[in-house]
C-alpha positions in Angstrom: -0.1 0.0 0.2 1.3 3.9 -0.9 1.4 6.1 1.6 -0.2 9.9 0.9 3.1 11.6 -0.2 3.0 9.5 -3.3 -0.5 9.9 -4.2 0.3 13.3 -3.9 3.2 13.0 -5.8 1.7 10.8 -8.8 -1.1 13.7 -9.0 1.2 16.4 -9.0 1.1 19.0 -12.0 4.8 19.0 -12.1 4.6 15.3 -12.2 1.8 15.0 -14.8 4.0 18.0 -17.1 6.8 15.7 -16.4 5.1 12.5 -18.1 3.4 14.8 -21.0 6.8 15.9 -21.4 8.1 12.1 -21.8 4.8 11.3 -24.2 5.6 13.9 -27.0 9.6 13.6 -26.2 8.8 9.5 -26.8 6.7 10.2 -30.3 9.3 12.6 -31.4 11.8 10.1 -31.1 9.4 7.1 -32.8 8.6 9.8 -36.0 12.6 10.4 -36.0 13.6 6.8 -35.9 16.0 7.3 -33.3 16.0 5.4 -30.2 13.6 6.2 -27.3 15.3 5.5 -24.3 18.6 7.6 -25.3 16.2 10.2 -26.1 14.2 10.0 -23.0 17.1 10.1 -20.7 18.4 12.8 -22.1 15.1 15.0 -21.8 14.1 13.3 -18.3 17.1 12.0 -16.7 18.1 15.1 -14.7 14.5 15.1 -12.9 15.1 11.9 -10.9 13.1 9.9 -13.9 15.9 7.5 -14.9 14.1 4.7 -13.5 10.6 5.1 -14.5 11.9 5.7 -18.1 11.8 1.9 -19.6 8.4 2.0 -18.3 7.3 5.0 -20.0 8.7 3.3 -23.1 6.7 0.0 -22.3 3.6 1.6 -21.4 3.6 4.1 -24.5 4.7 1.1 -26.8 2.5 -1.1 -25.4 -0.6 1.6 -26.0 -0.2 2.0 -29.6 -0.5 -2.2 -29.7 -4.0 -1.7 -28.4 -5.6 1.1 -29.9 -3.8 -0.2 -33.0 -2.6 2.7 -34.4 0.0 5.6 -33.6 -0.3 7.4 -30.4 -1.8 11.0 -30.9 -0.1 13.8 -29.0 -1.0 17.2 -28.4 1.2 20.3 -28.7 1.1 23.2 -26.6 -1.0 23.3 -24.0 -3.4 21.5 -26.0 -3.7 17.7 -25.0 -4.7 15.3 -26.8 -7.4 12.5 -26.2 -4.5 9.7 -26.6 -2.6 12.1 -23.3 -6.0 12.9 -21.4 -6.8 8.7 -21.3 -3.0 7.8 -20.1 -3.2 10.8 -17.3 -6.6 9.5 -16.9 -5.4 6.2 -16.0 -2.4 7.0 -14.1 -4.4 8.9 -12.2 -6.8 6.4 -11.1 -9.5 8.2 -12.6 -12.5 6.3 -14.2 -12.6 6.7 -17.9 -14.9 6.0 -20.4 -14.3 2.2 -22.3 -11.4 2.2 -24.4 -11.8 0.8 -28.0 -8.9 -1.5 -28.7 -7.7 -3.4 -31.7 -5.6 -6.2 -30.2 -6.1 -9.0 -28.3 -7.4 -9.8 -24.8 -3.5 -10.7 -24.1 -2.5 -7.3 -25.4 -5.3 -5.2 -23.5 -3.7 -7.8 -20.3 -0.6 -6.3 -20.6 -1.4 -2.7 -21.5 -3.6 -2.9 -18.3 -0.6 -4.1 -16.2 1.7 -1.6 -17.7 -0.3 1.5 -16.3 -0.3 -0.2 -12.9 3.2 -0.7 -12.9 3.8 2.7 -14.2 1.1 3.8 -11.0 3.3 1.9 -8.8 7.0 3.3 -10.0 5.3 6.7 -9.7 4.1 6.6 -6.2 7.6 4.8 -5.2 10.0 6.6 -7.1 8.5 10.7 -6.9 6.9 9.6 -3.3 10.8 8.7 -2.3 11.7 12.4 -4.1 9.2 13.9 -1.9 9.8 12.3 1.5 13.6 13.4 0.6 12.6 17.4 0.4 10.4 17.1 3.6 13.1 15.9 5.4 
């Protein structure tokens, strides 16, 4: 079970902004044919997110597999439907059923990836919050 500081960390505007930045960085790397983890680390490693990057990469890969298409990413302050969906899932909000074009196994793997990302964000970001509070 997670404590309140970790739940606050996952739902903090700063954490969600960094996740959004990671999504857009990942999408830009894919479009440019560059290694996603290298680009993510260059962009977010200095923010203490290095441990989260493989989970983000897997979650975004599984998102595309589950949807049967590339993720649609927004620009600037405008969030795409896909960005909103993933942020809402990470925050534990109820969302409309997701129309998926994949096997039940891929859909199950996607759900597991979302939960794993929630746990990692709670652990890693909650730990950072505790360090700052000490």
